[in-house]
C-alpha positions as CSV (number, residue, x, y, z in Angstrom):
1,X,248.7,131.9,21.7
2,X,246.7,133.4,24.5
3,X,243.4,133.2,22.8
4,X,243.7,129.5,22.0
5,X,244.9,128.8,25.6
6,X,241.7,130.6,26.9
7,X,239.5,128.6,24.6
8,X,241.1,125.3,25.7
9,X,240.8,126.2,29.4
10,X,237.2,127.2,28.9
11,X,236.2,123.9,27.1
12,X,238.4,121.5,28.9
13,X,238.6,122.8,32.5
14,X,235.4,124.7,33.0
15,X,233.3,122.7,30.5
16,X,232.0,125.8,28.5
17,X,231.8,124.6,24.9
18,X,232.4,127.7,22.7
19,X,230.9,130.4,24.9
20,X,231.3,131.7,28.5
21,X,228.9,131.4,31.3
22,X,225.5,133.1,30.8
23,X,224.5,134.5,34.2
24,X,221.2,136.0,33.1
25,X,220.0,132.7,31.7
26,X,221.2,130.8,34.5
27,X,219.4,133.0,36.9
28,X,216.2,132.6,35.0
29,X,216.4,128.8,34.9
30,X,217.2,128.7,38.6
31,X,214.4,131.1,39.4
32,X,211.8,128.9,37.4
33,X,213.2,125.8,38.8
34,X,212.7,127.1,42.4
35,X,209.1,128.3,41.7
36,X,208.3,124.8,40.2
37,X,209.9,123.0,43.1
38,X,208.2,125.2,45.7
39,X,204.8,125.1,44.1
40,X,204.6,121.2,44.3
41,X,204.2,120.9,48.1
42,X,201.9,123.9,48.3
43,X,199.2,123.0,45.8
44,X,197.2,120.5,48.1
45,X,196.8,123.4,50.6
46,X,194.9,125.3,48.0
47,X,192.3,122.7,47.8
48,X,192.0,120.7,51.1
49,X,192.9,121.3,54.7
50,X,194.5,119.4,57.7
51,X,196.0,116.1,57.7
52,X,194.7,115.2,54.2
53,X,196.6,118.2,52.8
54,X,199.9,117.2,54.6
55,X,199.7,113.7,53.4
56,X,198.8,114.8,49.8
57,X,201.7,117.3,49.9
58,X,204.1,114.6,51.1
59,X,202.9,112.2,48.4
60,X,203.2,114.9,45.6
61,X,206.6,116.0,46.8
62,X,207.8,112.3,46.8
63,X,206.4,111.7,43.3
64,X,207.9,115.0,42.0
65,X,211.4,113.9,43.4
66,X,210.9,110.5,41.9
67,X,210.4,112.2,38.5
68,X,213.4,114.5,38.9
69,X,215.6,111.7,40.1
70,X,214.6,109.6,37.0
71,X,215.2,112.6,34.7
72,X,218.7,113.0,36.4
73,X,219.4,109.4,35.7
74,X,218.3,109.8,32.0
75,X,220.6,112.8,31.6
76,X,223.7,111.1,33.2
77,X,223.1,107.7,32.0
78,X,222.7,106.2,35.5
79,X,220.3,103.5,36.8
80,X,216.8,105.3,36.8
81,X,215.3,103.7,40.0
82,X,218.6,104.1,42.0
83,X,218.7,107.8,41.3
84,X,215.0,108.3,41.7
85,X,215.2,106.5,45.1
86,X,218.3,108.6,46.0
87,X,216.4,111.8,45.6
88,X,213.4,110.6,47.7
89,X,215.6,109.1,50.5
90,X,217.7,112.3,50.8
91,X,214.5,114.4,50.9
92,X,213.1,112.1,53.6
93,X,216.2,112.3,55.7
94,X,216.2,116.0,55.5
95,X,212.5,116.2,56.4
96,X,212.8,114.0,59.3
97,X,216.0,115.8,60.6
98,X,214.1,119.1,60.5
99,X,210.9,117.5,62.1
100,X,213.0,116.0,65.0
101,X,215.1,119.3,65.6
102,X,212.0,121.2,66.6
């Protein structure tokens, strides 16, 4: 049966449980996640200036990444501190790479 085969492929191969992809919902979720993630490092610059703003921004970004990493670990059943540290170390490596490239 073609319909039964399609349902099996959607659930087993693609991971869609009973429904297909929802592009509009995915777009909204990704947009909100982008806005939330982009807002964190900018917030200090609204209230302070110079090096203090930079250091506060770096600290807030690291804290936010720790939280996201811990949440990711909770959702996947992994070690919380390992995933949290993974997020911060990856970000730090990317930040330093961009800094040294200039």
